[in-house]
C-alpha positions as CSV (number, residue, x, y, z in Angstrom):
1,M,98.2,77.0,-84.6
2,S,98.0,74.7,-81.5
3,D,100.2,75.3,-78.6
4,L,101.2,71.6,-78.9
5,G,102.9,72.9,-82.0
6,A,104.7,71.1,-84.7
7,H,106.9,68.9,-82.7
8,R,108.1,72.2,-81.5
9,S,110.6,71.6,-78.9
10,R,110.5,74.2,-76.1
11,R,112.9,75.0,-73.4
12,R,112.0,74.3,-69.8
13,G,115.0,75.5,-67.9
14,A,117.9,73.6,-69.5
15,L,115.6,70.7,-70.5
16,L,114.5,70.4,-74.1
17,V,111.0,69.1,-74.2
18,S,109.5,67.2,-77.1
19,R,105.7,66.7,-77.0
20,A,103.9,63.9,-78.7
21,I,100.2,63.6,-79.4
22,L,98.7,60.1,-78.9
23,L,95.2,59.6,-80.3
24,V,93.3,56.7,-78.8
25,D,89.9,55.3,-79.8
26,H,87.9,52.2,-78.9
27,G,89.2,49.9,-81.7
28,S,87.3,47.6,-84.0
29,Q,87.5,44.3,-85.7
30,L,86.9,46.2,-88.9
31,P,90.2,47.5,-90.4
32,D,88.5,50.4,-92.2
33,A,87.1,51.6,-88.8
34,N,90.6,51.5,-87.3
35,H,92.1,53.3,-90.3
36,L,89.8,56.3,-89.6
37,L,92.1,57.1,-86.6
38,D,95.1,56.9,-88.9
39,R,93.4,59.5,-91.1
40,I,92.8,61.8,-88.2
41,A,96.5,61.3,-87.1
42,D,97.6,62.2,-90.7
43,A,95.5,65.4,-90.5
44,V,97.1,66.3,-87.2
45,R,100.6,65.7,-88.6
46,A,99.7,67.9,-91.6
47,R,98.9,70.7,-89.3
48,L,101.8,70.2,-87.0
49,A,104.6,69.4,-89.4
50,G,107.2,67.2,-87.9
51,A,105.1,66.4,-84.8
52,I,105.3,63.0,-83.0
53,V,101.7,61.7,-83.5
54,E,100.8,58.1,-82.7
55,V,97.5,56.2,-82.5
56,A,96.3,53.5,-80.2
57,H,93.2,51.4,-79.8
58,M,91.7,50.3,-76.4
59,E,90.4,47.0,-77.7
60,L,90.2,44.7,-80.7
61,A,93.1,46.2,-82.6
62,E,96.7,47.2,-82.3
63,P,98.6,49.1,-81.3
64,S,97.6,49.2,-77.7
65,L,97.9,52.3,-75.6
66,A,100.9,50.9,-73.8
67,A,102.6,50.1,-77.1
68,A,101.9,53.5,-78.5
69,L,103.3,55.2,-75.4
70,E,106.4,53.1,-75.7
71,R,106.7,54.3,-79.3
72,C,106.4,57.9,-78.3
73,A,109.2,57.5,-75.8
74,A,111.3,55.6,-78.3
75,R,110.8,58.5,-80.8
76,G,112.2,61.0,-78.2
77,A,109.1,62.4,-76.6
78,S,109.5,63.6,-73.1
79,E,105.8,64.7,-72.9
80,V,102.8,62.9,-74.3
81,V,99.3,64.3,-74.5
82,V,96.8,61.4,-74.8
83,C,93.8,62.6,-76.8
84,P,90.8,60.2,-76.4
85,Y,88.8,60.1,-79.7
86,F,85.5,59.5,-77.9
87,L,82.4,61.7,-77.9
88,S,81.5,61.1,-74.3
89,P,83.1,60.2,-71.0
90,G,82.8,56.5,-70.2
91,R,84.7,53.5,-68.9
92,H,87.6,53.9,-71.2
93,T,88.1,57.7,-70.7
94,S,87.2,57.7,-67.0
95,R,88.9,54.5,-65.8
96,D,90.9,52.5,-68.4
97,I,93.0,55.2,-70.0
98,P,94.0,56.8,-66.6
99,Q,95.0,53.3,-65.3
100,L,97.2,52.6,-68.4
101,V,98.7,56.1,-68.2
102,A,99.6,55.4,-64.5
103,Q,101.3,52.2,-65.6
104,A,103.2,54.0,-68.3
105,R,104.4,56.6,-65.7
106,T,105.8,53.7,-63.6
107,A,107.5,52.2,-66.7
108,H,108.8,55.6,-67.9
109,P,109.2,57.9,-64.9
110,A,110.9,60.6,-67.1
111,L,107.9,60.7,-69.4
112,T,105.2,63.2,-68.6
113,V,101.8,61.9,-69.7
114,R,98.7,64.0,-69.7
115,V,95.2,63.0,-70.7
116,A,92.9,65.4,-72.6
117,A,89.2,65.4,-72.2
118,P,87.1,63.4,-74.7
119,L,85.6,65.4,-77.6
120,G,82.4,66.1,-75.8
121,F,80.2,68.9,-76.9
122,D,81.5,71.4,-79.4
123,E,79.4,73.6,-81.6
124,R,81.6,72.5,-84.6
125,L,80.3,69.0,-84.2
126,V,76.8,70.3,-84.7
127,D,77.9,71.5,-88.1
128,V,79.3,68.1,-89.0
129,L,76.2,66.3,-87.8
130,L,73.9,68.6,-89.9
131,A,76.2,68.1,-92.9
132,R,75.9,64.3,-92.5
133,A,72.1,64.6,-92.1
134,D,71.9,66.7,-95.3
135,A,74.0,64.2,-97.2
136,A,71.7,61.4,-96.1
137,V,68.6,63.1,-97.6
């Protein structure tokens, strides 16, 4: 099980900390493309029962990253891990997301926000790619 654990609250001194996971992708004008991130969020929620899991899109769809961070705070999160659903580093992961996170820190100084790396290379993605290739034949 992930250390982010099931909306597990943990003690940090006397402070009870509640972590949220915020998945963010590019966004699309196609609703079905945006719903894919909702499916990923549902799968994360299923593994981390009771977790605060939100989604955001960088462009072309709602909610925005700022709105999703607001929602995490409103739901009681004191820590948010922003997980970019991108394969490679790029403008959004290297510049835009860090800028938006900095703005959120200003708006919510008590909220700790960290940004995870994009998906990048992972041997498990090779298995998915080969399965998709087999399915296409």
